[in-house]
C-alpha positions as CSV (number, residue, x, y, z in Angstrom):
1,X,3.7,-15.4,11.6
2,X,7.2,-16.6,12.4
3,X,9.3,-15.0,15.2
4,X,10.9,-12.5,12.8
5,X,10.3,-11.6,9.3
6,X,12.3,-9.1,7.2
7,X,10.9,-7.4,4.2
8,X,13.0,-5.3,1.8
9,X,11.1,-2.4,0.2
10,X,12.4,-0.5,-2.8
11,X,9.3,1.7,-3.3
12,X,6.2,2.9,-1.4
13,X,4.3,0.1,-3.3
14,X,6.6,-2.5,-1.7
15,X,6.0,-1.0,1.7
16,X,2.3,-1.1,1.1
17,X,2.5,-4.8,0.0
18,X,4.4,-5.7,3.2
19,X,1.7,-4.0,5.3
20,X,-1.0,-5.9,3.3
21,X,0.7,-9.2,4.2
22,X,0.8,-8.2,7.9
23,X,-2.9,-7.3,7.7
24,X,-3.9,-10.6,6.0
25,X,-2.1,-12.5,8.8
26,X,-3.4,-10.4,11.7
27,X,-5.3,-12.1,14.5
28,X,-7.9,-10.5,16.9
29,X,-6.3,-8.7,19.8
30,X,-2.9,-8.2,18.0
31,X,-0.9,-5.2,19.2
32,X,1.8,-3.8,16.9
33,X,4.3,-1.1,17.7
34,X,5.4,0.8,14.6
35,X,8.7,2.7,14.8
36,X,10.8,4.5,12.2
37,X,12.0,8.1,11.4
38,X,9.6,10.7,10.1
39,X,8.9,10.1,6.4
40,X,10.0,6.5,6.4
41,X,6.6,5.1,5.4
42,X,4.7,4.3,8.6
43,X,1.4,5.5,7.2
44,X,1.9,3.8,3.8
45,X,2.6,0.5,5.7
46,X,-0.6,1.0,7.8
47,X,-2.6,1.7,4.6
48,X,-1.4,-1.7,3.4
49,X,-2.3,-3.3,6.7
50,X,-5.8,-1.9,6.3
51,X,-6.1,-3.3,2.8
52,X,-5.0,-6.7,4.2
53,X,-7.9,-6.4,6.7
54,X,-10.3,-5.6,3.8
55,X,-10.9,-2.1,5.1
56,X,-12.3,0.1,2.3
57,X,-11.9,3.5,4.1
58,X,-9.0,5.8,3.4
59,X,-6.4,5.5,6.1
60,X,-4.4,8.6,7.1
61,X,-2.1,9.3,10.0
62,X,-3.9,10.2,13.3
63,X,-1.2,12.7,14.2
64,X,-3.6,15.3,15.5
65,X,-6.5,13.1,16.6
66,X,-4.2,10.5,18.2
67,X,-6.5,7.6,17.3
68,X,-8.4,6.5,14.2
69,X,-10.7,3.5,14.3
70,X,-11.7,1.7,11.1
71,X,-14.4,-1.0,11.5
72,X,-15.3,-1.9,8.0
73,X,-12.9,-4.8,7.6
74,X,-12.4,-8.4,8.7
75,X,-11.1,-7.0,12.0
76,X,-11.3,-3.5,13.4
77,X,-8.1,-1.5,13.0
78,X,-7.1,0.9,15.8
79,X,-4.4,3.2,14.6
80,X,-2.7,5.4,17.2
81,X,-0.1,8.0,16.7
82,X,1.2,9.0,20.1
83,X,3.9,11.5,18.9
84,X,2.0,14.4,20.4
85,X,1.2,12.7,23.8
86,X,2.5,14.9,26.6
87,X,2.2,12.4,29.4
88,X,0.7,9.0,30.3
89,X,-2.5,10.6,31.7
90,X,-3.4,11.6,28.2
91,X,-3.3,7.9,27.2
92,X,-5.7,7.2,30.0
93,X,-8.0,9.9,28.8
94,X,-8.3,8.4,25.3
95,X,-9.0,5.0,26.8
96,X,-6.0,3.3,25.3
97,X,-6.8,0.0,27.0
98,X,-9.9,-0.4,24.8
99,X,-7.6,-0.4,21.8
100,X,-4.6,-2.3,23.2
101,X,-6.7,-5.1,24.5
102,X,-9.6,-4.9,22.0
103,X,-10.8,-7.4,19.4
104,X,-9.0,-5.8,16.5
105,X,-5.5,-5.0,15.3
106,X,-3.9,-2.1,17.2
107,X,-1.0,-0.3,15.5
108,X,0.8,2.3,17.7
109,X,3.2,4.7,16.0
110,X,6.0,6.2,18.2
111,X,5.3,3.6,20.9
112,X,8.7,4.2,22.4
113,X,7.2,7.4,23.9
114,X,4.8,5.3,26.0
115,X,6.9,2.1,26.4
116,X,5.7,1.7,30.0
117,X,2.2,1.0,28.7
118,X,3.1,-1.5,26.0
119,X,2.3,-5.1,27.0
120,X,5.3,-7.4,27.1
121,X,3.8,-9.6,24.4
122,X,3.4,-7.6,21.2
123,X,4.6,-7.4,17.6
124,X,7.3,-4.9,16.8
125,X,7.4,-3.4,13.3
126,X,10.6,-1.4,12.6
127,X,11.1,0.5,9.4
128,X,14.7,1.6,8.6
129,X,16.3,3.5,5.7
130,X,19.6,2.4,4.2
131,X,20.7,5.1,1.8
132,X,23.5,2.9,0.5
133,X,20.7,0.7,-1.0
134,X,18.9,3.7,-2.5
135,X,16.8,6.7,-1.5
136,X,13.5,4.7,-1.4
137,X,15.0,1.5,0.2
138,X,13.4,0.4,3.5
139,X,14.1,-2.6,5.7
140,X,10.9,-3.6,7.5
141,X,11.5,-5.9,10.4
142,X,8.5,-7.7,12.0
143,X,9.4,-9.3,15.3
144,X,7.4,-10.9,18.1
145,X,8.3,-9.4,21.5
146,X,7.5,-11.2,24.7
147,X,9.0,-12.8,27.8
148,X,12.6,-13.9,27.4
């Protein structure tokens, strides 16, 4: 994957397809932060990532369970939603390091809430709306983060 890719989505299907491409290109041990407003399509993108990893299970947002693990694909998918995390100790309790540094692809929604735990080298996925381009339009930026 190049240093930065931008996908333009005009529908949930486009967002799913962008996620599928990310999943097909994923490498073992990859950590992705996924940011965007509520309802912007983070779960739809993650469902596409799962398809790109050949995961057959239904993927839903782990808002209340914090972490969902899917192991039926080419790589395991560790999907974390840390929106409800109260403090860093809760991340320790769920064993976040097993997911962040595991052999699969780890996607962390709302990662800005635990930014001090995110390794310097990771992949940022940012989903943004632009109502001037339409209600369903999304700009999806995939960028490699790391040492400057």
